[in-house]
N, C-alpha and C positions, 0 to 999 in steps of 0.2 A: 450589752456583754450578755449572751444568752446560754453560755455552754454548760447547760445543765446546773443552774445557778443553784438551785434548792439544795441538790446533793453535793456541790460543791461547799456552800457554807457549813455543811456538816463534817466535812472532810478537812484534814489537817494539809494546808498548803505546802507545796513543794517551795523550799527556801533557794531562791537563785543568787547562788553564790559565785564567785569572780570566773570559775570556770565556765559555768552556764550563762552568765552575762555575756560570755564573747561568742555566742553562737551567731551566724549568718541567717538570712533569711534565703531560701532557694524559690526562683521563680525565672519562667522563660519569657513573660509577657511583657512587651513594650508600652504597654496601655499604664498612662499617667497614674491612674487611680491605683493600678497596683504597685507603683511606684511610692506613692502615697502612703498606702497600707504599710509597705515593707518599711518605710521610714518612721512611721508610728510605733511598729514593733521595735524599731532600733532604739527610738526614744524611750519606751517603756523598758527595754532591757539596760539602758544606761550608757554611760560614755566609755565603757570597757569594752562593748561588745564589738565584733569586727564591724570596719564601716563597709566592707566590699559586697554587694550581692553575690551568688552566684546562680549557675544555671541548675535547671533541674536535673540535668543529665548527671551533674557531679552529687547528686544526692546521695547515693549507695556508697561513694568514695569517701565520704565525710565521717570521721571517726567519732565526733561528739557524740556525748549521751542524749542530748536533747536538740531537735532539729526543727525548723519552722519551714514550711512550703506553701506556696499560693500558686494555684492555677487559675488562669486568667479568663478562661471560656469553657464551654462545656467539652470541648474536643481535649484539651489539656486536663481538665477535670476527669474524664473518664481513662484519659491515659495514667494519671497520677494514681488514680484509685487503683488500677491495675497492677501499678508498681508497689503499692503499699498493702495489696491485699484487703483493700477496705471497701465498704459499700460504696457505691457511685452515688451520684446526686440523685434525689428522688423526684425533683421537678427541675426544668430548664427554663421556668418562667423567669422574665426580666427581673434583675436585682436579687435573685436567689441565690443562697449558698449554702454549703453543707460545711460543717466542722469534722475531721476525722482525726482520731487517735489511732496510730499504730506502734506495736512494742514489737520490737525483733532485736534477739541478741542483746537485750539490755539498753536497746537504745528507743528513743521515744520520739516519734515524730508526730507533730501537731500540723495537720495539713487543711487547709482553705481550699474548698472546691467551689469555684465560682461558676455561675450559669452564664455568667457575663462579667466584664470588667468591673460594673459596679457593684455586682453581687460579690465579686471577689475583694472590692475594697472594704466591703461591710463586714465582710469575714475576717479580714486582716485586722480592722479596727478591733472587733471582739476579741482578738487574740491578745492585741495590745492592751486591750483593757483587764483582760484576765492576768496579764504581767502585772499592771499596775496594782490590781486588787489584792494579788498575792493568791490568786485562784488558779494559776495554770497547771497546778501540780495534778489535779485528778479532772482536767478536762475530758470529757467524754464525746461521744458522737451526738452531733445534732443538726437538724435540718431547719431552713429558714427561708421564709420569702414574705413579701411586704402585704402587709394586713390593707394598707392605704397607697396604691400606686404612687401618686403625686401628690408630696407632702411639702406644702410651699410656705414661703414668707412673704407676706405683704408688705411692701416698703413704699412709703411715699417719699420721692425722691426729689429734693431741693437742689435742682441742676445749676440754677444760676437766677438772679433777682428778675431777669427777663424771660426766663421760662421756668414759671413757679409750678409747684406741687399744691394741692389741696392744703390749706391751713399753712401756709409758708409764712403767715405772720405770726410766728412762735419762736421761743428762744432756741429749742431743740433743731428746728428746720435751717434757721439762719446760721447757728454756730457750726451746723454739719456741710454746709456748701461746700468748703476747702476739702473736706473728707471725701466728697462724692468724686473729685479728681484726683485721688491719692491711690495708688496702685498698693500700696501698703496696707490700706485701708480693706480694699477689696479681697487681698489674699488673706487677712486675717477673717474677714466675715465669711467667704467661701469655705475655708479650712474648718471654721467652726460649723457651718451648716452640714458639711459632709461628715463630720465626727458625731454629729447630734441625728444624722440621718434625713436631714432635709433634701430635697432633690430638685426643687422648684424655686425660683426667684424672679417675683413680678415686680416690676419696677412701675410706680403709678406717678404721673405728672398730669397736668391740664393741657399741656402742648409742648412735647419735648423735642419736636423736629428740628427747630433753628439751633439747638444745642449738640443734635447728634448727627445730623445728615445734610450732604450738599445737594439741593436739586437743580438740574441744570437750569430750568426754567425761570428759577428764582435766585440766582447766585447771590444776591446782596441780602438774602433773607437769612442767610447762615452766620451764627454770630460765633466772632473771634473772641478770646479772653473769657474769663469768669468772673460775673460781677456778684459780689456779695454785698453785706450790709456792714458798714463802718460802725465801729464800736465806741459809745453804747449803741445797741441795737433801737433803731427808730422801728417800733411794730404796730404802729398805729393807722397802718394800711389793713383794711378789711377785704378778705378774699373768700368769703363765705357764700354760699349760694347764689342768689341773683346779683348780689353786691360784687361778686367777682367781675361781673360784665362792664363794671364801672371803670373809667379810664385809669391807668395803672400809673400811679405816682410813685416813682423809684426812691425820691427822698434821699437818705444817707447811703451812697453806694461806693464801695470800694472794689478796685481789682484784687481778687485774691488768686488769680492764676493766669499767668501769660501762655495762651494755648490758640493755636489756628485752628480752623475748622478741621485740616487734616491731622493735625495732632490730636482732636478730640476723636475722631472716627477710628484711628490708630488704637487711643486709649480704650473705646469700648469693644473693638474687636479683640484686643486682649484680655479685658474683662471677661468676654464671652468665652474666649478659648480656654482661660484659667477655671472658669466655671463647669466646663465640659469635661476638663480634666479632673474634677471632682464629684462629676456624675451628676450636675445641677444645670436644668434649662432656665432660660432666661425669657422672659416675656415681658414687654410693655403694654401698660394699660393706660387708656387715656378717658378724660371726659369732654364733653363736646357742648357747645361750638366755642371753642377758646382760640384766639390767635395771638396769644403773647409772644414778644419777640419779633413780630411781623412789622411793629410799628406803622401800620396803614399802608405798607408799600403794595403795589400793583393791584389798587384796589381791593384788598383782601379785608374782610370784614367779619363780624359774628352773624350776619344776616343768613340765614339759612337758605334764602332764595337767590342769593348772591351767586353767580356762576364762577365769578373768579374765584371765589372763596373754595366751591367745590372742586373746580380744577386744581388749585393748589394744595389740599389736601390729598387729593388723587395722585397727584405727582409725589408728595412728600411720603406718604405710605409706600407707593411704588420703590422709591429710592431707598427707605428704611430697610424693605425686605431685601433688594439687591444688594445693599451694601454690607449687611450683616448676615453672612451665611449661616453662622450659628444661631441666629434669633430663632426661638421654638414657635413663636407666633404674637397675636396682637390680641390683648382685651380691649373692647369698647363699651360706651356708656350713651345711652339716648338720654343725657342729661350732664349737667344740671343748667346748661345755658342753651339750650335749642329754642331759640327764639327769633323772630323775624319782624324786621322793619317793613316788609313789604307784603303783607298778607301771610296767612297760614302757608304751611309746607308740610309735606310728609317726612317725619323724622327718620323713619326706616329707610324709606327712598334715599334721602341724603346720606344715611350712613353707608348704604349699598353703593352710591355713587361714588363716594369717596373712598371708603375702606375696603368695601367689596371689590370694585373695579381696581383699586390700587393693587391688593395683593394679586388680583388677576393678570393684570399688566406685568408685575414680577415675575411670575410663574411661567409665562410664557417660554421664556427661555429654561425653565427649570420646572418641566410639567411632573416631575415625579418628587418634588420636595415636599413634605407634608407640613404644610406650613397653618398650624392652627388658629382658628379665629374663636375667641370667647366673648360671646355677646352678655352682658349683663341684663338681669330683668330689671334693674332699676329704670324707674320712669318710663316703661314703655309695655307693650303686651306681647306675649309669647307667639301668638298666632302672625301678628303683623312681622314680628322679627323672622319667623321662620318661612314666611312668603317672600320676604326682600331678600333673603339669602340663599334661596332654593337653589340658585347657580352657583355657590360659593365653591371653588376648585379644592377642597380640602377638608380636614377635621373641623366640625363645628360643634360647640358646646355651649351650654349657658353659664351662667354665674349668680349665684342667689346668696342673700345676706343671711346667714344660717341662723344666728343669735341676734340679728340686726346689728347693733353697735357693743353689745355686751355679751361676750363670749363667758365671762365669769358670772353665770346666773344659774339657769336652769340645765342640768348634764342632757337633757333630753328636750330641747327647744321644739315647739310644735309648728312653727312658722311655716316650714317647707313642706308639709302635709299637702296643699293644692298642686304644688310642682309635681309631687310624686304620681298624683291622680291624673294631671292633665298634661304634663310633660309626655310627647311622643316615645314609644318604647324604643325607638332607634336613636334617642339622644340621651345625652348625661348632662348633667350641671355639676361645675365646680361649687364649692362652699367657700364663702367669705367669712372668714371665722375673725371677726373685730374685736380687737381687745382694746377699746377705750375705757377700760374700768383702772386698770393698774399700771401706772406709767413708773413710778419711782421704786416701788418695792419688791424684794427678792421673793415671787409668790413660789409655792412648792406644795401641792396636795396631789400625790400619784391617784389615789381612789377617784379624785373628781376628774382629772384628766383620762383615767382610764375609761370611767363610765361615758364621759362625753364622746370619746373616740368611739367606742363600742356602741354607741346609739347612732351613730352617723349609718345614713343609708348604705347598702352596697353596691359593689363596683358595677353592677348593671344600671344603676341611677346616677353614681357620682363618680366623677374623672379623679377627684382629688380635693385639696382644699388649699388656701391660702391665708395664713394667719398673721394678722398684725393691726396696728391703729391707725387711724384717720388724723388724730388730732396730736400725734407724737412721731418723732424721727427715730426708729430704730437705728441709728448710727453708732457714734460715740456718745456715751453720756457726758453732759455737761453741767449737773447739778449736785453733784457730789462735793461736798465740803472738805473731804479727806481723800483726793482721788489718787490714783494710780498716775505714774508719768511714763509713758503718754496716757492719758485718759482711755479706760476701757470701753470697748464696744458693750452696748448694752447687752448683746448677745454672750459677752463673756462675764460681765457684772451678773447677769441674772443665769448664768449657766445651768442652774439647777432646775429651773422652770422650762429652758427650751430643751434640756435633756430628756424631762418628763414627755414633753408634747411631741419632740421629734422620734425619740426612741419608742414609746407607746403607739405612736402611729404606724410604725413600722411592724412592731409586736407586741400587742396590747395586753398578752398575758404575762409580760415580764413581772416577776414579783417584787413586793417591795422591800425584800430583803436586799435586792440589787441596789436600789437608791439608798438603803441605808449604808451600805458596803461604800458606794461613792462618796457619801459624806464623811464616813470614816478615813477614807484614803485622803480627802480634802483636809480635814481638820485632824492629824493625828494627833492622839493623846487625849481627844475629847470625847464624852458619851455620844457615840453616833446616834444611837437609838433616841435619845433624849433630844438630839437636836432635830432629827428628822420629825419626831412627835411634836415639837414645839412649832417648827414651820408649817406642818399639816394642819394644825389646830388653827394657829393665827390665820392660814389662807383660806380658812372658810369663812371669815367675816364677810368680804366683798360679795361671794356669790349668794350667801343667805339674805343680806340686806337689800341686794337687787331684787331677787326673788319677791321679796315683802313690797318694796317701793319701785314699781317697774315704769320706767319712762324710756321708751326704745331707744331715742337716736343720741348720740354722742353730746350734742350741746345740749340736750334735755337732763343730763343726769352724769355728774361725774363724783364717783362715790369716794374717791380719795378725800375729797373736800366738801361735801354734801352741796353740791352746788350746781347752777345751770348757768348758762348765757343770758345776759340781760336781767331784769327784774332786780334792780338794786345791785345788792352785794351778790344775788343770787341764790342767798343760803335759803335752803329749806326748813321751813318752820315746822313746828308741832301741827299746826293747822294743816299745812301741807301733807303731812303722814296721816291725818284723819281723811284728809279728802283724797290721798291717793289710790293708785290702783296696784294689784297685785300681777305677777307675771302669768300670762297664760299657761297653763300646764303644769304651774308649781304646786296646784291644790292648796294655795294658803288663801284663807279669806281675809278680806280687808277689813279695817277697823269697822267700816260703817255696817259690812255684812255680819261680822262678830257680834257687835252690838244688837242688832236687829234679832239674831238668833238667840242671843243671852236675854233680852228681856223679854222675848215670847216663849221661854224655856224650850226651843226646839233644840234638835239635833245639830251639831256644829257641822256635819259631812266636809270637814276641811282641817287643816292646820291653822291655829288661830294666833293672832299677834302675841298673845301671852306666850305661847310656845315658840314663837320666833324669837322672842326676847330671851327666854330662858335658853335656848340653845346656843346664842350669842354669848351669854354669860357663862355658859358651860366652856365654850371654845377659849373665850377669854381667860377664864380661870387656870384652864389647863395650859394655854400659852405662856401666860404670866409665870406659874410655878414651874414649867420647864425650863424657861429662860434663867430664871434664877439658879435653877439647880448647875446649868451649864455655864454660867457666867464667870465661875472661877477658873474654869479649864481655859477660858479665852486667853489669859495672859497677854502677851504682846501679838498675838494673831490679829491684824486689824480686820480681815475679812470675816471671821467668825465674830468678832465684834460686833461689825455693822450688820452682819445677817441676824444675830440676834437683836439689835435695835430695830430691825425691818419686822421681826415677830413682834416685839413689844409694841411698836407703834400701831400694827395692825389689831392686837388685842386691845389697845387702850379704844382704838375706833369702834372695835366692837361692841364694848363697854358703853360707849357715847350712844350708838345706835340702840342697844337694849333699852337703856333708860328713856329714850326718845320715844321708842315704842309703846314702853308701859305709860308715859305720861299722855300719850294720845289715846290710850285705851281708858284710861281714868278720866281724860276731858271729855270724850265722847259720851260716856256715863253720865257726867256732870250735867253735859248738854241735854240728856234727856229728863233727868229727875231733879236737877238743881241743888242738890246735898252738896254743902260746901266743902266736907270732908273729902269729896271725892277731887275737887279742884285743888285743894290742899294737898292731896298725895300727886296730883299732876305735878305741882308745883316743886314739891320735894323730888322727885323723880328728874325733872329738867334740871334743877339746881345740882344733882348727881351727875347729870350729863354734863354739865358745864364743867365741873372738875375733871371727868374724863377727857372733855374737850381739850382742856389746858395740858392735860397730860399727854394727849396725843401730839399735840402741836409742839410741845416741847422735845419730844423723842423726834419727831420726824424733821421739825426745823434744826435740830442739832446735827442732823445728817446731811440736810437736801437743802440747798437755796430755793428760795421762791422763784417759779418759772411763768413766763406769759404764755399761755395757752391760746393758739388763734381760734380753735373751736369754741371755746368760751368769751373770746375777745376780754381776756382780762388777766391780771396778775394773779396767780394762787398764792396767797400769801396766808397760811393757816393762823399764824398769829394774830393778824388784823380782824380774822374771821372769828375771833373769841368776842368782839363785841355783839356780833350776831347771834352766838349762842346765848350772851347775857340776854339780850333783845327777846329771845325765845321765851324766857321764864314770863315776860310780861305778858307774852301773846296768852298764856295759860291764865293769868290775875286779872286779865281784862276780859274773858272769854263769857259770853252770855249765853244761857241756854235758848235752846231753840234755833241756833246758827245752822246747824246741821239739817238739810232739807231732802235728802235721799238716802236709801237704804244701800247704796252701793252695789246694785245689782246693774245689769246690761253688759253689753259687750265693752271690751278694753279697747280704748281709742288708740291709734298708734299708726304708724306709717304704712303705706299700702306696697308689699312687698312683691306682690305676685299678681298681674293682670293676664286674664285668658286673652 
């Protein structure tokens, strides 16, 4: 909602009495986007408003004192502007809109001038929000266009036990399989996406084709019904990396939905139509080479040299494109299972023969259809990709892991630099904005989100972004101990976080006052400014600690639990923090670098570990204080109580990490000089860290069930990990001087994200 918000917040809002609440919305457009916007305005006005919309030609004959009008395209907008004697659109760019206020003979008209149906929808949503926030009375003229054109959600979709996604061996994935075949779920999700200004949905699956399409050459590959996992879930199947290529043992299966293949096709066509009606494009993304669901039929294997596999994939891609006219494109990966039992093969040649030729086959009858192919940089080289797809008959983009797996880290991640230098000027990349940092909590720091978005490269280099996790399913939440009924979508529970990322990626200059106002409307009677500040302070925890302790991939670092995959409990010790790396571009010194400079009396030339710990303590103190000040106002408001609990938990976690970092510093100095008082100080810090860990685990597990995470191959039980926090103290007690053998210099070791 951007209706001159800074001025609006200083003005007395018009009170919408019963007469005003009865106003209709005027529009001529038949576009579903405009109808949705009109319905949202009606919802904001309340149950007493007129139920029927009116044509724009009836606008001047309506005698009410407040009128709402929506023009659904540039031509309608120009005509409406002339009728109202207001300024026309200042741009006809896609998704743009203007808000105009006209006052004539005591009547106020709030008009939305849309450059297209999507822009009209966003403008109508702005007006609806102004009504909800009691800001409509002083709405002024304003103009709006998207900062980032394609604002997407990355959704790892668990379609069926036989056609899994990455990390299907997790509670969230298995619990959500039935939801993936519920139209109510998709209606809720797509409506929420539109409200928050997301306009791209990317569905990621290892091999979706048997669950979504019929291929004439392979009729028996298409799968009827939907198979899920019987409860209690058996999640001992490992589907990560190379292990995913091993024979799939279905284990405890249950049919969760009876659908024929034709039913499934109708279902996904309806989903795509509903998405289009909300201004949202849908893409399928795949990894390769996986053949889940084929059950070895027709000689299909994962062998890259197998001609039967190539023919099958090409036909499956062709039929997917033809079956779904509203599918915007396909994203492809040259990994993570491109192997061969018969000698080497060219990965890019394989991708062209399957996906490239499959799309080209499909478009022979629709040569003007703009079907986009998005080629991930993952596990391949740019030059080979460009060469292989030089004959692709449509838009061709790349896709890059912008913050690797941790968006909640540095707001200006450095990893894309070689892409910007080496990628041809006629091409663009999408950004994969991976959130494998925060699954449970309600995050919300507008300043971080705004900085992250503003630091993204411009539209000449970046087509858009897809934001989401690999190790968690953004469907319905299934971990809350005090859930709604039915359980909320993750996007509904974490509405504030999604509002920040969606709204700011459309308009990054939205002021923080707007978000305070949102919280005030959400939690009436509670001190909104304090809620805002508490959430923001607590939300700085994980970005700060991840900048300090950088491990780029999701299975290497899960900051909610201080763990990684494997390695016993996976719990990181104080020794790991001493030996750890800091994030490139963060300007933070690792513990060894800090120690070397300190002992030599050199200038630090960077943020020290002690300064990181102090910042974490400052965030935690502010969050705890504000939570306690707000808590009496929560009363019986369950959502506010749980929101404050999340902030409290993140603040406890900040205190834990701060004490651990201080212990690492003391222990590193003890390693150098052997002074017992330094080791004693490290022990005290770790004892304090243990107390904070217990507090954190108590708050977090009071609100959330432990869940099995496939990327970590373990049940994440914070209370059970307390034993590891206890053992960490012994690491300090048993430390011997001289254990550290390096100065922490040299390049940061990590995944290779770009290859020429």
